[in-house]
C-alpha positions as CSV (number, residue, x, y, z in Angstrom):
1,X,59.6,122.1,130.0
2,X,61.2,119.1,131.5
3,X,60.6,117.1,128.3
4,X,62.6,119.6,126.2
5,X,65.6,119.5,128.5
6,X,65.6,115.7,128.4
7,X,65.5,115.7,124.6
8,X,68.4,118.2,124.5
9,X,70.4,116.1,126.9
10,X,69.8,113.0,124.9
11,X,70.8,114.7,121.7
12,X,74.1,115.9,123.2
13,X,75.1,112.3,124.1
14,X,76.4,111.3,120.7
15,X,78.0,107.8,120.7
16,X,80.7,107.7,118.0
17,X,81.9,104.4,116.5
18,X,85.4,103.2,117.4
19,X,87.5,100.7,115.5
20,X,90.9,99.1,115.9
21,X,93.2,98.7,112.9
22,X,96.7,98.8,111.5
23,X,98.3,101.8,109.9
24,X,99.2,100.9,106.3
25,X,100.4,104.3,105.1
26,X,101.7,107.4,106.8
27,X,103.0,109.3,103.8
28,X,100.5,112.2,104.1
29,X,100.7,115.2,106.4
30,X,98.5,114.6,109.5
31,X,96.7,111.8,107.8
32,X,97.1,108.0,108.0
33,X,95.5,105.1,106.2
34,X,94.1,102.6,108.7
35,X,93.2,99.1,107.6
36,X,90.4,97.5,109.7
37,X,89.6,93.8,109.3
38,X,86.2,92.4,110.1
39,X,84.9,88.8,110.0
40,X,81.3,87.6,109.6
41,X,79.4,84.5,108.6
42,X,78.2,84.0,105.1
43,X,74.4,84.5,105.0
44,X,73.7,81.1,103.3
45,X,76.7,78.9,103.9
46,X,77.8,80.1,107.3
47,X,81.5,80.1,106.3
48,X,83.5,82.8,108.1
49,X,84.5,85.6,105.7
50,X,87.3,88.1,106.3
51,X,86.9,91.6,104.8
52,X,89.2,94.6,105.0
53,X,88.2,98.3,104.9
54,X,90.6,101.2,104.7
55,X,89.8,104.4,106.5
56,X,91.6,107.8,106.2
57,X,92.2,109.1,109.8
58,X,93.4,112.4,111.1
59,X,96.7,112.2,113.1
60,X,97.3,115.6,114.5
61,X,100.6,114.9,116.2
62,X,102.0,112.8,113.3
63,X,103.0,110.1,115.8
64,X,101.6,107.1,113.8
65,X,103.9,105.0,111.6
66,X,103.2,102.2,109.2
67,X,102.6,98.9,111.1
68,X,101.2,100.6,114.3
69,X,98.0,99.3,115.9
70,X,95.7,102.2,116.5
71,X,92.2,103.0,117.7
72,X,90.2,105.4,115.6
73,X,86.9,107.2,116.4
74,X,84.3,108.5,114.0
75,X,84.2,112.3,113.8
76,X,82.8,115.2,111.7
77,X,84.0,115.4,108.1
78,X,87.5,116.8,108.1
79,X,88.1,116.6,104.4
80,X,86.5,114.9,101.3
81,X,87.4,111.4,102.5
82,X,88.5,111.9,106.1
83,X,85.9,111.2,108.8
84,X,87.9,109.4,111.4
85,X,90.4,110.6,114.1
86,X,93.3,108.6,115.7
87,X,92.5,108.5,119.4
88,X,95.2,106.1,120.7
89,X,98.3,104.3,119.5
90,X,97.8,100.8,121.1
91,X,101.0,99.2,119.9
92,X,104.0,100.6,118.1
93,X,105.5,98.7,115.1
94,X,108.6,96.8,116.1
95,X,110.5,97.3,112.8
96,X,109.6,99.5,109.9
97,X,108.1,97.3,107.1
98,X,110.1,99.0,104.3
99,X,113.4,98.5,106.1
100,X,112.7,94.9,106.9
101,X,111.6,94.0,103.4
102,X,114.5,95.6,101.5
103,X,117.5,93.3,101.2
104,X,121.0,94.7,101.5
105,X,123.1,94.4,98.4
106,X,126.9,94.4,98.4
């Protein structure tokens, strides 16, 4: 009897992955695209390699904007490609990237 309750308690403690990345697109409703960068050593040569992965994350409040640094957590499937949820906005973008890049013409 005690064995089954321990197994049930262990099964309920699910540890979800968390990642930190930058919002690259916020054009969808309640969804943002988060770019997460990782570095690792090449298996043979040992050189550090940088790889970027893009995740679709659920943003319920719609508070994330492009350029924000956010923390995302793995969750159940919310749609075909969306399996992550924005848990925290760590740093707001100082200036919108589109406004800064567009030159003013006279």
